[in-house]
PyMOL commands that place a pseudoatom at each C-alpha (Angstrom):
pseudoatom trace, name=CA, resn=MET, resi=1, chain=A, elem=C, hetatm=0, pos=[76.702, 11.852, -42.217]
pseudoatom trace, name=CA, resn=LEU, resi=2, chain=A, elem=C, hetatm=0, pos=[78.492, 15.211, -42.134]
pseudoatom trace, name=CA, resn=ALA, resi=3, chain=A, elem=C, hetatm=0, pos=[81.882, 13.504, -42.096]
pseudoatom trace, name=CA, resn=VAL, resi=4, chain=A, elem=C, hetatm=0, pos=[81.502, 12.910, -45.848]
pseudoatom trace, name=CA, resn=LEU, resi=5, chain=A, elem=C, hetatm=0, pos=[81.635, 16.674, -46.537]
pseudoatom trace, name=CA, resn=THR, resi=6, chain=A, elem=C, hetatm=0, pos=[85.093, 17.683, -47.671]
pseudoatom trace, name=CA, resn=PRO, resi=7, chain=A, elem=C, hetatm=0, pos=[85.892, 21.266, -48.643]
pseudoatom trace, name=CA, resn=ASP, resi=8, chain=A, elem=C, hetatm=0, pos=[88.189, 21.526, -51.653]
pseudoatom trace, name=CA, resn=ASP, resi=9, chain=A, elem=C, hetatm=0, pos=[90.545, 23.748, -49.685]
pseudoatom trace, name=CA, resn=ASP, resi=10, chain=A, elem=C, hetatm=0, pos=[91.755, 23.468, -46.097]
pseudoatom trace, name=CA, resn=ASN, resi=11, chain=A, elem=C, hetatm=0, pos=[92.155, 27.248, -45.812]
pseudoatom trace, name=CA, resn=LEU, resi=12, chain=A, elem=C, hetatm=0, pos=[88.604, 28.496, -46.191]
pseudoatom trace, name=CA, resn=ARG, resi=13, chain=A, elem=C, hetatm=0, pos=[87.818, 32.190, -46.028]
pseudoatom trace, name=CA, resn=GLN, resi=14, chain=A, elem=C, hetatm=0, pos=[85.191, 33.264, -43.489]
pseudoatom trace, name=CA, resn=ASP, resi=15, chain=A, elem=C, hetatm=0, pos=[82.432, 33.518, -46.113]
pseudoatom trace, name=CA, resn=GLN, resi=16, chain=A, elem=C, hetatm=0, pos=[83.207, 29.971, -47.309]
pseudoatom trace, name=CA, resn=GLN, resi=17, chain=A, elem=C, hetatm=0, pos=[83.247, 28.669, -43.729]
pseudoatom trace, name=CA, resn=ASN, resi=18, chain=A, elem=C, hetatm=0, pos=[79.838, 30.255, -43.190]
pseudoatom trace, name=CA, resn=VAL, resi=19, chain=A, elem=C, hetatm=0, pos=[78.343, 28.597, -46.283]
pseudoatom trace, name=CA, resn=LEU, resi=20, chain=A, elem=C, hetatm=0, pos=[79.837, 25.237, -45.307]
pseudoatom trace, name=CA, resn=TYR, resi=21, chain=A, elem=C, hetatm=0, pos=[78.248, 25.619, -41.860]
pseudoatom trace, name=CA, resn=PHE, resi=22, chain=A, elem=C, hetatm=0, pos=[74.899, 26.503, -43.516]
pseudoatom trace, name=CA, resn=LEU, resi=23, chain=A, elem=C, hetatm=0, pos=[75.177, 23.345, -45.650]
pseudoatom trace, name=CA, resn=GLN, resi=24, chain=A, elem=C, hetatm=0, pos=[75.932, 21.183, -42.615]
pseudoatom trace, name=CA, resn=HIS, resi=25, chain=A, elem=C, hetatm=0, pos=[72.919, 22.662, -40.811]
pseudoatom trace, name=CA, resn=TYR, resi=26, chain=A, elem=C, hetatm=0, pos=[70.772, 22.056, -43.895]
pseudoatom trace, name=CA, resn=MET, resi=27, chain=A, elem=C, hetatm=0, pos=[71.821, 18.414, -44.118]
pseudoatom trace, name=CA, resn=ARG, resi=28, chain=A, elem=C, hetatm=0, pos=[71.075, 17.843, -40.417]
pseudoatom trace, name=CA, resn=GLN, resi=29, chain=A, elem=C, hetatm=0, pos=[67.495, 19.041, -40.957]
pseudoatom trace, name=CA, resn=LEU, resi=30, chain=A, elem=C, hetatm=0, pos=[66.692, 16.672, -43.833]
pseudoatom trace, name=CA, resn=ASP, resi=31, chain=A, elem=C, hetatm=0, pos=[64.425, 13.685, -43.307]
pseudoatom trace, name=CA, resn=GLN, resi=32, chain=A, elem=C, hetatm=0, pos=[65.331, 10.416, -45.046]
pseudoatom trace, name=CA, resn=ASP, resi=33, chain=A, elem=C, hetatm=0, pos=[63.403, 11.156, -48.270]
pseudoatom trace, name=CA, resn=GLU, resi=34, chain=A, elem=C, hetatm=0, pos=[64.873, 14.660, -48.514]
pseudoatom trace, name=CA, resn=LEU, resi=35, chain=A, elem=C, hetatm=0, pos=[68.366, 13.327, -47.865]
pseudoatom trace, name=CA, resn=THR, resi=36, chain=A, elem=C, hetatm=0, pos=[67.932, 10.730, -50.613]
pseudoatom trace, name=CA, resn=ARG, resi=37, chain=A, elem=C, hetatm=0, pos=[66.851, 13.457, -53.050]
pseudoatom trace, name=CA, resn=PHE, resi=38, chain=A, elem=C, hetatm=0, pos=[69.786, 15.663, -52.006]
pseudoatom trace, name=CA, resn=LEU, resi=39, chain=A, elem=C, hetatm=0, pos=[72.244, 12.788, -52.531]
pseudoatom trace, name=CA, resn=GLN, resi=40, chain=A, elem=C, hetatm=0, pos=[70.735, 12.045, -55.935]
pseudoatom trace, name=CA, resn=PHE, resi=41, chain=A, elem=C, hetatm=0, pos=[71.254, 15.674, -56.907]
pseudoatom trace, name=CA, resn=VAL, resi=42, chain=A, elem=C, hetatm=0, pos=[74.866, 15.809, -55.706]
pseudoatom trace, name=CA, resn=THR, resi=43, chain=A, elem=C, hetatm=0, pos=[76.087, 12.318, -56.569]
pseudoatom trace, name=CA, resn=GLY, resi=44, chain=A, elem=C, hetatm=0, pos=[73.549, 10.755, -58.905]
pseudoatom trace, name=CA, resn=ALA, resi=45, chain=A, elem=C, hetatm=0, pos=[72.981, 7.951, -56.363]
pseudoatom trace, name=CA, resn=SER, resi=46, chain=A, elem=C, hetatm=0, pos=[70.625, 7.577, -53.418]
pseudoatom trace, name=CA, resn=VAL, resi=47, chain=A, elem=C, hetatm=0, pos=[73.237, 6.199, -51.002]
pseudoatom trace, name=CA, resn=MET, resi=48, chain=A, elem=C, hetatm=0, pos=[75.726, 8.131, -48.933]
pseudoatom trace, name=CA, resn=PRO, resi=49, chain=A, elem=C, hetatm=0, pos=[79.128, 8.250, -50.647]
pseudoatom trace, name=CA, resn=ASP, resi=50, chain=A, elem=C, hetatm=0, pos=[82.430, 7.886, -48.807]
pseudoatom trace, name=CA, resn=ARG, resi=51, chain=A, elem=C, hetatm=0, pos=[82.844, 11.598, -49.388]
pseudoatom trace, name=CA, resn=PHE, resi=52, chain=A, elem=C, hetatm=0, pos=[81.726, 14.494, -51.501]
pseudoatom trace, name=CA, resn=VAL, resi=53, chain=A, elem=C, hetatm=0, pos=[83.589, 17.677, -52.137]
pseudoatom trace, name=CA, resn=VAL, resi=54, chain=A, elem=C, hetatm=0, pos=[82.232, 21.170, -51.569]
pseudoatom trace, name=CA, resn=THR, resi=55, chain=A, elem=C, hetatm=0, pos=[83.663, 23.932, -53.739]
pseudoatom trace, name=CA, resn=PHE, resi=56, chain=A, elem=C, hetatm=0, pos=[82.820, 27.601, -53.824]
pseudoatom trace, name=CA, resn=ASN, resi=57, chain=A, elem=C, hetatm=0, pos=[82.200, 30.251, -56.454]
pseudoatom trace, name=CA, resn=ALA, resi=58, chain=A, elem=C, hetatm=0, pos=[81.210, 33.907, -56.276]
pseudoatom trace, name=CA, resn=LEU, resi=59, chain=A, elem=C, hetatm=0, pos=[78.026, 33.786, -58.359]
pseudoatom trace, name=CA, resn=SER, resi=60, chain=A, elem=C, hetatm=0, pos=[75.334, 36.172, -57.194]
pseudoatom trace, name=CA, resn=GLY, resi=61, chain=A, elem=C, hetatm=0, pos=[71.878, 37.357, -58.136]
pseudoatom trace, name=CA, resn=GLU, resi=62, chain=A, elem=C, hetatm=0, pos=[70.031, 35.277, -60.724]
pseudoatom trace, name=CA, resn=LEU, resi=63, chain=A, elem=C, hetatm=0, pos=[73.225, 33.392, -61.580]
pseudoatom trace, name=CA, resn=ARG, resi=64, chain=A, elem=C, hetatm=0, pos=[73.574, 32.029, -58.060]
pseudoatom trace, name=CA, resn=HIS, resi=65, chain=A, elem=C, hetatm=0, pos=[72.415, 28.423, -57.680]
pseudoatom trace, name=CA, resn=PRO, resi=66, chain=A, elem=C, hetatm=0, pos=[73.833, 25.149, -56.363]
pseudoatom trace, name=CA, resn=ILE, resi=67, chain=A, elem=C, hetatm=0, pos=[75.731, 23.202, -59.023]
pseudoatom trace, name=CA, resn=ALA, resi=68, chain=A, elem=C, hetatm=0, pos=[76.281, 19.458, -58.803]
pseudoatom trace, name=CA, resn=HIS, resi=69, chain=A, elem=C, hetatm=0, pos=[79.156, 17.723, -60.567]
pseudoatom trace, name=CA, resn=LYS, resi=70, chain=A, elem=C, hetatm=0, pos=[77.931, 14.138, -60.257]
pseudoatom trace, name=CA, resn=CYS, resi=71, chain=A, elem=C, hetatm=0, pos=[80.965, 12.493, -61.862]
pseudoatom trace, name=CA, resn=SER, resi=72, chain=A, elem=C, hetatm=0, pos=[83.216, 13.836, -59.119]
pseudoatom trace, name=CA, resn=ASN, resi=73, chain=A, elem=C, hetatm=0, pos=[80.676, 13.955, -56.255]
pseudoatom trace, name=CA, resn=THR, resi=74, chain=A, elem=C, hetatm=0, pos=[81.191, 17.702, -56.021]
pseudoatom trace, name=CA, resn=LEU, resi=75, chain=A, elem=C, hetatm=0, pos=[78.704, 20.326, -54.877]
pseudoatom trace, name=CA, resn=GLU, resi=76, chain=A, elem=C, hetatm=0, pos=[79.542, 23.872, -55.921]
pseudoatom trace, name=CA, resn=LEU, resi=77, chain=A, elem=C, hetatm=0, pos=[77.973, 26.626, -53.821]
pseudoatom trace, name=CA, resn=SER, resi=78, chain=A, elem=C, hetatm=0, pos=[78.187, 30.376, -53.929]
pseudoatom trace, name=CA, resn=CYS, resi=79, chain=A, elem=C, hetatm=0, pos=[80.087, 31.975, -51.070]
pseudoatom trace, name=CA, resn=THR, resi=80, chain=A, elem=C, hetatm=0, pos=[77.769, 35.004, -51.335]
pseudoatom trace, name=CA, resn=HIS, resi=81, chain=A, elem=C, hetatm=0, pos=[75.091, 33.452, -49.091]
pseudoatom trace, name=CA, resn=THR, resi=82, chain=A, elem=C, hetatm=0, pos=[74.788, 35.629, -46.014]
pseudoatom trace, name=CA, resn=CYS, resi=83, chain=A, elem=C, hetatm=0, pos=[72.361, 33.469, -44.050]
pseudoatom trace, name=CA, resn=TYR, resi=84, chain=A, elem=C, hetatm=0, pos=[71.141, 29.897, -43.705]
pseudoatom trace, name=CA, resn=GLN, resi=85, chain=A, elem=C, hetatm=0, pos=[67.688, 30.755, -45.068]
pseudoatom trace, name=CA, resn=GLU, resi=86, chain=A, elem=C, hetatm=0, pos=[69.152, 31.870, -48.424]
pseudoatom trace, name=CA, resn=LEU, resi=87, chain=A, elem=C, hetatm=0, pos=[71.014, 28.613, -48.924]
pseudoatom trace, name=CA, resn=LYS, resi=88, chain=A, elem=C, hetatm=0, pos=[68.060, 26.538, -47.732]
pseudoatom trace, name=CA, resn=ARG, resi=89, chain=A, elem=C, hetatm=0, pos=[65.679, 28.309, -50.123]
pseudoatom trace, name=CA, resn=GLU, resi=90, chain=A, elem=C, hetatm=0, pos=[67.990, 27.792, -53.114]
pseudoatom trace, name=CA, resn=LEU, resi=91, chain=A, elem=C, hetatm=0, pos=[68.721, 24.136, -52.324]
pseudoatom trace, name=CA, resn=ASN, resi=92, chain=A, elem=C, hetatm=0, pos=[65.016, 23.422, -51.814]
pseudoatom trace, name=CA, resn=LEU, resi=93, chain=A, elem=C, hetatm=0, pos=[64.161, 25.085, -55.143]
pseudoatom trace, name=CA, resn=VAL, resi=94, chain=A, elem=C, hetatm=0, pos=[66.775, 23.028, -56.982]
pseudoatom trace, name=CA, resn=LEU, resi=95, chain=A, elem=C, hetatm=0, pos=[65.677, 19.793, -55.330]
pseudoatom trace, name=CA, resn=GLN, resi=96, chain=A, elem=C, hetatm=0, pos=[62.040, 20.409, -56.309]
pseudoatom trace, name=CA, resn=LYS, resi=97, chain=A, elem=C, hetatm=0, pos=[62.822, 20.784, -60.034]
pseudoatom trace, name=CA, resn=PRO, resi=98, chain=A, elem=C, hetatm=0, pos=[62.968, 17.550, -62.056]
pseudoatom trace, name=CA, resn=LEU, resi=99, chain=A, elem=C, hetatm=0, pos=[65.363, 19.232, -64.518]
pseudoatom trace, name=CA, resn=SER, resi=100, chain=A, elem=C, hetatm=0, pos=[67.933, 19.498, -61.726]
pseudoatom trace, name=CA, resn=PHE, resi=101, chain=A, elem=C, hetatm=0, pos=[68.433, 15.744, -61.916]
pseudoatom trace, name=CA, resn=LEU, resi=102, chain=A, elem=C, hetatm=0, pos=[69.195, 15.530, -65.612]
pseudoatom trace, name=CA, resn=MET, resi=103, chain=A, elem=C, hetatm=0, pos=[72.831, 15.151, -66.457]
pseudoatom trace, name=CA, resn=SER, resi=104, chain=A, elem=C, hetatm=0, pos=[74.060, 17.784, -68.856]
pseudoatom trace, name=CA, resn=MET, resi=105, chain=A, elem=C, hetatm=0, pos=[77.306, 19.019, -70.297]
pseudoatom trace, name=CA, resn=PHE, resi=106, chain=A, elem=C, hetatm=0, pos=[76.064, 22.623, -70.119]
for i in range(1, 106): cmd.bond("trace and resi %d" % i, "trace and resi %d" % (i + 1))
show_as sticks, trace
zoom trace
């Protein structure tokens, strides 16, 4: 399952490596229903893709949230997460909101 994760850059900074590790840990903890919901958020489909790309931004505070680019199977995460619990909390919040699954140009 984790083999489908592909960072957009081979030379990740330490903060990006940490967030990628947090994401991998998060995905390992998901049950089948949670994984299906996560995949629907990231890819728009409920099946595991051949790959999806992880990119990073530096958003922080209230602006920080996971961003899915479904057309390109890309998940954009902030590299400002300092612990697994922060990333888990934000991903869980996004996955609980029905609006997170609407496709938008904004």
